[in-house]
Each structure stands twice: as structure tokens, then as C-alpha cells.
N, C-alpha and C positions, 0 to 999 in steps of 0.2 A: 018384516028382515026373514026371507027365506033360510032354511036350514040352510042351505049350500054355501049361502052370506057369510054367516055366523060360521062357518068351518070355515072357510077363506079366510076371514077374520082371523082367527085364532091362531090359523096357520100362521100367517103372515106377522103377527106378534113378536114372534120369537125371531122376527128378524133373519129369514132365510131369505136370499138373493134369489132373485130368479133366473133360471139358467136360460133363456133368454128369449127375446122380445119380437112383438110382428108391430109395427108401425100402419096407424090408418088413419086417413085422412078424412075426418069426418065436415060432412055440407047436406045443403039441403037434398043434394042430388045421392049423396049415401049415409043415413042415419045412424042412429045408434041402433035402431030395430034393423038394416041392412046388417047393420055388423055383428049384432047376435045372430040373425040368419044365416053368417060364415062362420061360425064357429063351428062346429062340426067338420069343416073342412080344414079350419087352421087346428084342430084338435090333430086331426090326421096327417097332417103338416109336421108334426110335431111340437108347433108353437106351446111355450109355458103361460107365458103373459101377453096380451094384448097390451096395446100402447096407443092411447088415444090421442088425438091433439088437440086442442083448447073446446069444453066445452059450454062453458057462458054466454051468457046472451051476447052476441057480436052484433054487430052494424049489420042493417039489411041486405043480405043479399050477399056478404062473405063468404068467398073461398075458403078462406085460412082458418079463421077465427080470433086471431094476436087483437084485434082491433075490439076488444070487449067493452061494451056498453053498461051492462048492468050485472056484477057482482053478486046477486040475489039469487039467481036461478038458471038452471041448464038453458040451452038454447032452442026454442021451440022448433025454431027452423030444423035442427039437428036429430030432434027427437024427442026434448025437453027431457022432466024430471022419468016420467015413465016410461022414455025409452031407456033412461040413465038404471033405472030400475031392471028393467028386461034384459038389457048383457050382463050389467053384476050378477043375475039371477044365473042368466043360460051359463056363464064364462062359471063360476064359482060350482056350479054343480061339475061342469067338466073337470074340475078341478084347476082350472086357469085363477092364475091374479090380473088385475087389471093396475096398471100404469098410464095416470094424465097430463099431462102437458097444462101447467099454471101459468100466467099471464101478468107477473106485479108489478111490471115496472111501469105500464101504462095502459092508457083509454081508447077508445077510440071516441073520439069528439066532433066528425065531420057533419055527423047530422045532430046536433042539439038537442033534436025531437024527443031523440030515443034516449038519450043520457040526460037522468033526470039531475045530476049532479053537476054538469058541465053547465047545461042548460043556466039551472042556480045560480053559478059564477057568473056569466054571461048577461044576466037579469039584475044580481045585483051586486056585483065587481066585488072590491073589499069584505064587503059587510052580507056576503053568502056564506051560510054557515058550513056551507062546504067549501071555503077559500082557502081553505088551508088545506085539502086532499090533495093538490095540486101543486109542482114546484114551480110557482109566480113568483117572480121578479116585482110586486105589490109595490116596492119601493122606487123604480124606476119613469111610475108613468102618475098616468091623475086616478088611480084605483081601478082601471080597465082593463080586463086581457087585450092584450093587443095579439093579431094575427097575421099580420103582414111579414112577410116573408124576412124583410131588412129591419121590420121594428118587433119581431116576435117579444115577448118578454115572459114566457114560460118553458119548460126545459119539455122536449120533445124527446123519441124515440128519434133515432139520429135527426134527419133533418125532414119528419114529417110532421106539416101542424096539424094534420088528422089524427094524429097520434100524442095527446098528451101524457108527461108522466105523473107520476102517483108520489105522494110521499110516505112509501109503506113504512119507513122507521120510526113515525108516530103513532103507538100503539090504538089511537082511536081508528086510523084507516086502515091499520093493518087487520084491525077487529071487521071494519065495516067489509074491507071487499077479499076478506077469508073468509066467513060466516058460514057458508053455502060450502066452501072444500071442507071445513072442518066435519062438518055436516055428514057429506060423503064418507067420511072415515068415522065418526061415530057410531053410524049407520050400517058400516062394514060392505057399502059399494064399490070403496075402491081402496087398492093396496098398495099406490107408491105411486110420486109426485117426480115429476122432472119440470126443472123451472130455467122459464127463457128468459135471457139477456140478464143474469146477475149482476152482468159487469156493470148494469144502470141504476143499480142500489145505492144508497149513501155508503149503506153496510153492511155487506153481503154475509157475514159471517153472521150478525147479530138477526138480522131477518131470519138465516137460515137456521140460528138455532130457536127463532119465537116459530119458526114454523114447522117447524120438528118438532116442538110440544102440541099444536094445536093440530097436527095429526097423528097424537100418537107415539112417534119414535119411528113410523113407516119408512122406507126407504125412500132416500130421495137423489134424482142425477140432476145436476145442472150442466146447462149450455154453453160451460164455461173453454173458451178457444183457448187453451193451449201451444204458448209458441216454441220452440226449436228444445230446449231443455229443462224450462219451467213449468214446475209443480204447482198442483193446488197445494191452499195455507192449509195447515196440519188440523186446525183446528174446528174445520166445516165439516159439519155433522151428516155428509154425506156421502155414499157411493163408492163417487167417482163425476167423470165428465159424460157428456152424451157421444163421444168418441172421434169426433177428428182429428185427434191426434192418431189414433190405431191407425185410418183410413191412410192416412199419407205414407205411414210404412209399408203397409203392404201395398199400394199404388209403387213407389218405388224400388221394391224387392222382383220387377217383373218389368225393369226399365234397363234396356242395354247401354250401360256408359259411353261407348263407344260410339255411338252414335250423338255425342253432344256434342263434337266440334262443328259436325256440319249442319246441324239443326240451328244452332248457333249462326252459322256465318248463314244462313236461309234470313232466319228472322232480321238479324245483322245489316243485312242486303236492300230487305224489303224497308226496313227505317233510313236507310241511308247513312245510318251511322251506328257502332257501339250498343248493346241495352246495356244500361248500369241498372241491375233491377233496385240497389240499395238506393241509389239516387230518383230513379223513377217514384219509387214507394214514399221517401220521403218528401218528394215536390208534389206527389199525388193530398199527402195527409196536409205539406202548408198551405196548397189552395182549398181544401175544406174547412179547415180552422177560420183562413181569412175570409172566408167565400159565408156556406150554407150556413156553415153554424159561428160564425162571427159574432152575434148576441152571448153565443154559450162561455166563448171566450171571455168578450168585456164584462161577463158578468163575474166569471172567475176573477180576471184584474182591481175589479172595484169591489171585490169581497176579501182580495188577501189586505188590500188598503194599507194602514200604515205599517203593515209588517213587512214591505217592498218596497213603501215609497210612493206616495200618490202625487195627485197634481200634475204638472209638467209631464211627470213622470211615466205615467199611464198607457201612453203609446211605447212605449219602453217593456212596460211589463209584459201589455200582449202581445210585441213580438216576441218576446222572451219564452211566455207559454207557446207560442205557436212552434216554438223551434226546438223546445222539451218535447210537445207531443210528437212531432215530423220527429226525432230520434229515438223517443220508447221503442226497446226492441219489444214489448209485449203492450194486450191490449190498455191493461192498468197496474196500478201497486195497489196492495192493500194493507198499507205504511201502519204499524214499519213492518208487517211482511213485503217483501219484494225492493226494500231499500234500494238494492245493489245496483237494478234498474233504473231507476229513477237518478243513482250516481252515475250512471252511463251514459243515460239521454245528455244529463248536464256535462257532461268530459267531452260528447262529440258534437253537442252544440256550441260549446265554448270553443272547439276547435274549430269548428266551420265557420263560428261569424264570434271573432277576437275582439269586435269593436261592442261586443252585446256581450261580453264574458260577466262583468261585474252584476248589469242587471237579472243574469242567468243564477248568477248566485246569488243574490236577496231572494230572488222569488221561490230558488230551490229551498231557502230558510223558509219563505212563510208556506210552503207547499208541505213542509215537514213538522209544522206547529197543528198539533192536533184540536188546540181551542180555535184555529182559523176557520170560518166558516166555507174558505175557497179552496183548502185542502180536500175536504173533501170533496167538492164539486170536481174539481180538476181529475180526480181518480173515477168520476161519473163518466167524465165529458173525456177522457182520451179515448178510451174503448171507440167510443163513436166514430172519433177522426179516423182513429183505427180502421174501424168497420167500411166508413164512406169512402174513404180513400187508398186504401186501401183491396178490399172484396170486391166494393160497388165500382170500380174505377181505377186501377192499376191493375188488375187483373186480366182487365179487355184492353189491357192495352201491350201486352204481353206475348207478341204468340209461338214463343218456340218449340215447346209441345205442351200445350197446353191440357193436357190434363192433370199435370201439376200446379195448374192455376184453380186451388180449391182451397175452401177456407180452412185457415189456421197452417197453409202452406206456405213455404218460402221458393217461388219458381226457380228459384238459381239453385236449388238444390236439387240437381238433375236425378240420381239414382244412388239405392244402398244394395250394399253389399250384401251376400246371406249373412256372412258373423254378422254387421252391424245390427242386419235386423234382428237376428237373436239374442243381442245385445238388448236392444231397446226393450223388447218384450219379454226378456224374464224383471228386466227394471220394471216395466208396468205391471206383472206377476206379483212382484214384492211388494209395491207402494198401493195400489189399488186393486186388489183382487175383484172386489163385483163392481168397477168400472165397464159404460157400456163401451162395446165397442163398432162401428157403421161402415159401410159403404155406400150407401146413398141416402141421404136426408131429404125433407121437401125443401132444405133451404142449399145441398149440396148445385155447382153450375152446372154438373155436366152428372150423367146416372153413370154406376158403376162399370156399366158397361159397354157404353158410350166411351169411357177413359179406357176400359180395356181395350179397345178397338186401337184409341188414338197412340196408345203407350207402343201399339205395336211400329210406328215409325219410327221408333229409336231404333227398330233390329235395322231399318231399309233406308235410310237419310236421305240419300244418295237417289234412291228412286221418287221418293217425295219433293223431293229439288228441284227434280225434274217436270215432274206430275203439276205442281205450284206456277212454273215458268210458262208449264202448256198454257194453264188454265189463266192466267194473265194478258196471254196472247189474245184470248178468245174474248173475256168477258171482266169486266174488275169496275171498281169505284173510284181508280187513282188513288187510294189511300193503299197502299200494301198491307200495314201492320194488320188493317182491320180484315181485309179480303181473307189471311192468310189465317185466321183466327176463324172468320164464318166457314172457312173450305176442310178446316178440321173438322169446324163441328158439322157440317155436312157430313163427312166421309165416316164420323164416326156415330153419326144418326140414321146413315143411309141401313134400309129404304123409311122416308120421312116425306111426309105430303110436304106440298109446295108453301101453304098455309103456316104449317109449325115452324118453316127454318127462315123464312121473311120475317114473321114472328119473332123469331130468334135472334137473326141477323140487327134488325132495330132496334131490339132491349141492348143487345151487345154493343153498339156505336154510341147509341145514348148514354148508356152507363161508360164507354169509354170517357167522352164528355171533349174528343180534339175535333171533329169532324162533324159532329152535330149532338144535341142533349136533350135531354126533357126540355130545357125552360127556353131555350133556343132551338130547335128542330130546323134542321137545314134540310127543304127539301126537294130540291135536284137533288143533294148528292143521297140523301135515302130512300130518290124513286132508282138514282142505280146500282144502289145496293139490293133494295128489293129485287131490283133483273138481276141481277145477282146470285143470287138465292133461287130465282126460278129458275134459271138458265138451264138447270140439267130435267130439266123439263120439258122446257121451249126447243132448248137447241140440243139438236142429236147428237152431235159431237161431242159436245159439253155433258150430256148425259150417258155417252159409252165410257170418256175417260172416265167419270165418276163411279159406274156401275163395275165396271171393268175391275179396278182399281179396289172398289170396294170387298167385292168377291176375291179377289189376289190375298186381299189380308186378313178378310172373317175369319178363314182358322185360327189366325194366330188371335183376334180379338176372342174366339170361342175359350181357346185352351187359356190364355190370360184371364177371361172372366171366371170361367172355373177352378182354375188357382187361388185366386183373388178371391172367392167367397167361400173354399172350402177352409181354405187359413184363416180367415175374419172368422171363420162361426167354430175352430179348435181352437184358435189363440186364448192367451188367459185374458179373462171380462165378461162382460153380460152380454153376447153378438145380438146386434139386432135387425133386421128383417125388414126394409123399409116394403110396405104395397108394391105388391105383384114381380116385386124383382127375384122371385124366385123360381121366376121361369127371365130369358129373357129381355132386358127394360134398358133401350137406348136412347129415354129423355136426355133432353136437355133442362136449362133452369126454368124455376118456376114463371107462369102455372103449367109450363108443359109437363112438368113431374105430377104434375096433379089431376092425368086424366082420367077417366076409369080402366078399373080391371076387370078382368074377365076370369071371374073366378069360375064360373061351370066349366070352360074350357079347362082352367088348372085343374080342378075337381078330376075330371073326367082323365086328365091324363094320369094324375098320382096312382087311380084308381087299375090304371094298368100297372103303372110300376110296381104296386102292390101285389098283382096277381103275377110278376117274375119277369116283365119285359124288359131285356137293356136297348133304351131306344138308342139311335145314331144320333153323333153330335152335331146338328144341323140348324134350321130359323126355327126349328117348334119350339126349343127352349125346353124340352121334354129332360135333357141331362144336366141340365142345372139343375129341373123340378127333382132330380134323382140326388143329388153331389145335397141338394137344401136339404131336402125330407129326412136323407137319412142322417147325414150330420146334426139336425136339430131333435132329432128323437134319440140320437144318443147321448147330446148335454142334458136332455130333459130326464131321461130314462133310466140313466148309469152314470150319472155325475161320478160315481170313484174312479173312472177312469181318466177323469180331467182333474187329478191333483198335483202333477207335478209340471216341469219345462225341460227340453233339453233339446238339441240339432239332431235333425236324421243328418249324416251327412253318405254320399257316396263316394267310392272307389274307383278310379277309371278315367279315361280320359275326355270324357264330356260330361263328370260329375258338378260341374257350375250350372246346369240346366237344372239341377235337383235344385228344391227349396222343401223341406219337409221339418216339422215338428213331432215328436213324443212327448206326450202328455202325461204317460206315466201308464196307461192303459189301453191307450190307441193312439197312433200317430196319422197325422196328413201329409200326404205327400204330393206334390206338383210340381210341374214340367214350367220350367222357364223359360224365356229368352227362343222360343220354338222357330222362328223364322229360322234364326242360326240353328237351331238343332237341326232344321229340316235341310240347310244349306251343305251341313256335316256329313249328310246322311243319315240321319235319324241314329234314334238308339243303338247302340253298339254292343255284342255280348262281352266287352270287355268291361263295360263301367255296369257295375254293381251295388246292390243295399243291403247289410244283415237286415231281413225281418223274416218276427216269426209271429204269424195271427192268419186274423181273413178280414179279404177288403167287403167292406160293408156295400159297396155297389158292386161288384159283379160276384161275392161264391168264392175267387179264388183265394186259396190257402199257400199259405209261404213258411219256409221253415229252414231259413239256414240263408245264404246270401245268395240273392238275388239277382238276376238281369233287370236293369231297367227296362227294356226290351218288353221284358216280360209282364213286370208289374205294370206299365203304361201300354199292354198290346191292345185295350177297348176303349181306353179313357185316359187324360193327359192327368189325370188326378186320379187319387187310388187313399182309403178310409179305410185305414188297417186296427181293426182290434185286436190288441196284442196280449191280454190278460181274458 
């Protein structure tokens, strides 16, 4: 172990939370060695910790690494043990930490030849030495694993047969699957972990306690999706979540609430009936629970057994479970923590299905019995039902303003006023000061800059309505909600290749699952959909319409994108920058968001910025790179400036177009609703803000009551050091 590694390990052992992180997606095309080569650039950018996608041996050709097949070694295709050592030494020598994504819930089993544990189970069934490693329902068959969709007898990651769940609640399974991870920390290679999908674990709290001991108390973040005002269980030994809750707040403060009615009308006209988001989400959850996840629901009912009445009542118990999962407002409970959510779900389900009320009451009694195995299994399963029903289906059926259709979000919650934003951010600062904040992840449905441009539709809803109507006359599938969703994606991602747009459109429609699906694709519909996605390239009129409208709202998208990023980077918590998003990135859902990053171009632009260049706000993304680098450096190098939280408010007729936060020694100011501001004539001399300090972006100095037209003379954002 190098002296740099030892020094960094000693530093991280005092539990200092990183100032920021930068997420890197490792693959055979971008290995640990490639990541190490980018450390000089990332250090100049202002990055404190590197945040790596999963490292353990994954299925052959895996582009993401979440299908681990061997927990005993670093994936050779991603650089292997030597690559990890190189990256750790290089990062630590540069004063940077290393955070790694780990996958405790499941393993890749699509190719048994490369997963020795699963291969042995398939060969020897219940007598395998690894039979208890996987969550297999051995009592429901002949001692063999069943993989047919309607006969699956093992818990999976969601409904993916190729990802079999592990029983890490068993100490032996935990040790076998975490020995290599523990080595990374013992040898000072890694400084923190991000835990994938903790909701799938039988007892997340107990798992996290064991993990914390295994990694020597290093900081832990969990991919926990919080809904509404939901909070993390206070006993978990974690810094916080991976930041989707922050994403939703930042997005909504840049949306114009005055656009809600017209955009709702457009979406309702497209479907022929008013959209009811709660009903849609519940219906999709029911469909999942009765369909692809029925084996899991049936197993819960069977395990609840006598506690709820077996025999002829089994069907009623299953239906009660379906209704409870459909009505649950969060991904899962952690009983007794979160009992109020289960009680609320029971009340709603009983009101909706009074004939099922008695069965629901008995089922809840079983689910709250800590000695009943079905109680824990329901908690493991409700999150899968939520994810498959809402994230992977309902989000693709609700086209009103698709920038809101994001993980952990509620698309029916349209906009957030600045005062509401400040209230929620102050609460986050008090509750989870080390929690991660994100705008883009490998799982977001649209990257931050695509969402920033789509958000501008809320300012010009009538224009969007007219544009969509014209496009529907020129080309379409006959399924207007899918068409609107795809057109918004095209506008958000423009300019994008036809191949990218076709791939997105097909995935979106199959996830929606009403006009076509993964299991029963409608070739004729999909041909029409592909033609729609290609039409901007093949139909001159369509191409002009799309290009002209994208150009019309591009400046608003740039303004929103800069403002969203600056707020994220200066807000309470530990901000993460997803690879490549230091410049404009208008990616769509994976795998589109795993495209290669041009680090050479970014490095060249950063050098010019450091030489004093003040770039224009244009498609080069240099202005965003300026904002990101200055904010990251400030967080890393001057943390004492970010110890408080207070709103920055303007006075004057256009004060509502400012969103600003004062962190104690530095303030972030951003323009909101830029198209409305432009329509009003821009910043006027009567709208002012009290500022004392220097703008890190432009070098401009302020002292007193300053017109916002002066503050934003060059950029729609400002980063002012006030201490």
C-alpha cells in the first residue's frame, strides 16, 4: 500500500464527509486505468472524491456492473485488482477519496457458467452448499430452481430472472459476499460506499450495521428513494441518501406554476380523459403485483399462513396484499418504523374495497407480527412493486410535463415556490447534513439539461399545445400520450441522432406497456413509433418545426440548467456530479446516459477558463463548466464558507425571478422563469438585492443594494463569496 493510500485512509477514518463527488461509469471501454488517467483533470475541476460504479466481477459484457457474478474479485474487464490499486494510489496522492457502489441485494445468474454459486445450486438443488445463499422458495416444489416467468421460485431484483436475490441477512452469506469489499477498506484502497437498493434487503438496518463494522466505520450512502416528507430510519449508520429527494426540489423551483392548467389540458386531450395520477400509479402497481411479481405475492400470502387465515382464504389474502401495496405511499416500511404508512394504506385500501376490509385487517395483523416471515418479505416486495409499477410504467404513461417523471418524484406535484424550496432545504440541512444531492444519475429518466429545457414548456404552454397539435397532424402513432412523451424527449435532447431517439421511443413505449410491451411487442405500432422518432431527419417540415422550437427555448434551457446546477452544488449536503454533466448533457434514459465522455475537450475548455476566458452561454457547455468548476473548488477548498443556510431575496417588481441561497460565507443566485422575465422586458433597475462580495464566475464585486440586471449582466447565475 502506498504512503498516499495510508494517508488518505487515516484521513477518512476521522469520518470527514467529502465536499463533493464525481460519478464514473466503469466498463470494458472505460476501465479503472482510464479513470485514473482522468484524475489530474478531475482534480483541476474541483472534485474531492471519485464515485465509482460497481467494481466486482460482473456478467460478461455488462455495461453497468450491477449483475455481479463473483464477489471475490474486482472485474478483470474493468481493470481488475491492479486497476483499483492504480486508481486508489493516484486519487489518494492527489488528495482525493474513493467511493464505490456495492450491490448486496442480488447476483447475475443469466449465465450459470460464470457464477459458481448459482451453478452449484442449479446442479444440486436444495442439497447445494450454496442453497441458502439465495432466497429460494424450496418448499414450493421438488427441491429445484424454477425459472419460468409464472413458476419462478426465487426472489429476484424486481422481475428480472437473470438477477437472483441474496440472503445477506445470513452472516455466512454476508461474509462470503463482502470479504473483498472489506479488504478494500482494510488496505486503504477505498474510503466510502454507496449501497444499491437497500429496500430489497430483509433487514436494511441490521445489514447497514454489519456493513459499517466491515468497512471500519467509513461513510455510507444508501440508494433510498424517499417519497414526500418521508425520512430515513434514524438508527441507520449512514450519511444519507443518493440524492433523488434533492433533485425533485431543484427541478420544481424552475417550473412556472401558471403553465399547469394548459399543460394538463393538452395531456388530458391526448388521452381523451382527465389524468388521475394517484389512480394511474395504483393501477400500475396492481398490475405488477398480479402479474410479473405474483410469485412473490403468493409466497408472502403463504408465509403469513395461519396469522391471516389460510386455506380457502388464500386468494383473499393475496388480493389484500395487492391492495395494500397499491395504496402504500412509500417504497417500503421498516417496521415498527413507518407503521403509519402501512396503516394509511390499509385505510385507503379498505375504503376502496369495503368487501375486502376484513381480509385487509387480518393481513395487516400478520404483516406487523415480527415473528412472521411474511411480514419481512412484504417489506422487501413492496418496493419492487412501487419501482416496477411507477418508475418503470406509470412514468411512461403521464406526458403532462415529463421533466417531473423522475425517480422518487410525484408528477402530479407541478411546481415549488422559492419559500417552499428554502423551507425544505433548511430541513435537509438540519436532518442529514452529509446526504448526497444529485441532478443526474445512471438511473434518471432524463439528464438534468434535458429536464432543464423541458421545464421551459411550463412558461410557454400555449406554444407547446400548438406545436404538438401540428406535429400530430404530420406524423404519429395513433397513441397520443406516447407521442407527446416522445416529442417532449426529442425537444429536450435535441439535437440528437435518429438512432438515440428511436431507441428511447421504443424503450419508453415498452415500459408504458399499453400500446406495446417487452413481452408482447406490437411490431406495427413500433414501426409507426420508430417512424415518428426518425421524422425530424426524414421529413423536412417536421425537422424545421423541431429545430425552430428547440432553438426558441434553448436559451431558457441554458439558463435553467446553469441555475439548477449552481443550486445543487451550493445546497446543503454532498453534491455529486454525474460523468460529463460539467458541460451540457441532454441524455435520455439508460443506456443513452452511459455514452462516452469527451474529457479531452472538457480539459481544454477548463484550461481556457483558468486563463481568464469568460465564455458565452452557448451549446459548447463552457459556461456550465465555469459554474461547476468554481462551485466544486469552493466546496472543496473553502468549506468554512458553507456552514449556514438562509434565503437570498430581492426587492422589486421582478423579485420572483430570483432564487438564491446564502450558505454563510458564499451565496448562489440564479434566474428562474427566464422566458417570463424576457417577456416582461428583462431585469429592470428597480429589482435589487443586497450583496457584499465577489462573484467567483466573473470577478465582479458588489457592495450594497445592487440591481439584478447588474448581477446577471453576463450570466444568469452568480456565485458570490461574501466572507
